[in-house]
Residue, then its C-alpha position, 0 to 999 in steps of 0.5 A: m833313477l836315471k843321471v840325466l845330462v842337459i846341455d842348452a844355452d838357453s838357461d830358462f829352457a834348460s831350468l825348466v827342464g831340469r827341474a822337472l827331471l829333479n822333481a821326478g827324481h832323477e839325478t840332473r846336471i846343466v851346462g850351457d856351453a859345448k866345450y864344458g858339456i863334452v867336459r861334463a859328459k866325460a865325468f859324467e857318465a850319463d844315461l841321457v844326454l838333452v843336447s839341444g839342437e841350437l848351441p851356440s858355435v858348433a854343428t849338432v850333428d858333429y858335437v852328437q858324434e863328439l859326445k857319442p863315445l863319452v855317453p853311455g846311454r843315450i843322446i838326444v837332441c831336443g831342437n826348433s826345427e822340424a826339416a826331416g833332414v835336420i832330423t835325419a841328419a841327428v839319428t844318422a849321427g848317433a842320436s836316439d832320438y830327436v824332440l821339438k822344443n816347442s812342444g813343452p817340457d811335459k811332453i818332452l819329459a813324457r817322450i825322453l823318459k818312456d824308454a827309461e829302465p828302472s836302475a838295478s837297486s831301484e828293482e831289487s828295492t821293490e822286490a825287498a818290499s814286496d818280499g814276505k806280504s800276504d794277499e792281505d798285506e797287498d791289499s792293506d796297502e792299495m787302500v792305504a795308498d787311497v787314502i795317503p797321498k804319496k810323498a814327493v821325491v826328496k833328492s838323495l846328496r851323498a854321493p854314490v859307493q866306489d870301489g866299495k866306499r865312498p869318495f871324498v866330496v866337493v859341494v858347490a852351492h850356487a844358485d846358477a846351474e850354469k856356473r855350479a857347472f862351471q866351478t864343477e869342471i874345475v874341481e874335476r879337472l884338478n881332481s877326478s878322484l873328488h865327486v863333487i856335489e852341485v847344490g842350490t841353497t846353503t840348506e842343502a849345502i849344509q846337509a850335504c857336507e854332513e851326509n858325506r865326507t867332505v873336503m870342500v865348500s863353495l858357497d855363492w855369497e848372495l845365498t839366503d836360505p840360510p845367509t851364506k854368513q850363518a851357512l859358513k858358522t854351521i859348517r865350521e861349528s859341525a862335527a867334521g867342520k875343522a876337515i872342510a875347506l871353507f870357499v866364497t864366490y861373489k857377484s863382484k870383487s869387493p874387499e868388504k865381501q871378502r872381508l866378511a867371507e875371511f872373518g867367517g872361515a873362508m880360507a879363499f874368494a873369488g869374485e865374478p866374473w870369473d874369465d880371469g881364470s881368478l877362479e881356477g887360481q883360487f880352486t888351485h889353492t885351495h886344492t892343496r888344502c883338499d888333498s892333505k885334508s883328504s889324507t888325514q880322513g882316509 
């Protein structure tokens, strides 16, 4: 599994590529803004960054050079230009490759993943699974594989082990990948020791809360699977529910939605748009509670 960061202002294209990467089993983050792409690159430690060659307000060459020291893996530019000078400039700046956006997600993924190395844990799992098998066992496995279809890759929602233990987690649930990234950037800036898990549904949010040492969950009110009101209740009544600060976002500054969220147990709220600083202010307020929860859970 690779950690892949997609930086592209074209949300339709970024979502298409991001979904394909997730389906292929890779941990993927999507950012639609150059500024937050830098912020995310600092925290994510990506194995691969796919960056648009047409990001607004930045020169691709300068941006690749800025990303280079922040990315332990490869940087690949995905652009619309076929000009040799443009491609050469991107590679000279530090990109390992340049792919054409109009070639389509399938060809792009085939190109950018062709040199992907399996992680050490994946290799160990493969070796462990093969240990002790006889030739007959292997033949039997091949026969079974012919008749039983492979299961789809299931995305893990557990935070990775750091320094021998799993970190405290903030779960961010929103259908819009860019808005998830915006919230994540704020959380990581407030406390870099917290690990953020981004999900697109309330079902995944509930699962992530159950599988981690969760101190806060941010749920968008518009989510429906199940409705956020029900998800708040489920999380609140779970075994660790009392230790989780509940936060709700919604599309407008609606007193009615705020009242319903508060009735559901939410301790803080932020209505869109967030460009007035309200989201960061409310997150900062909630962060105080996260600190107290993490100290009691620790």
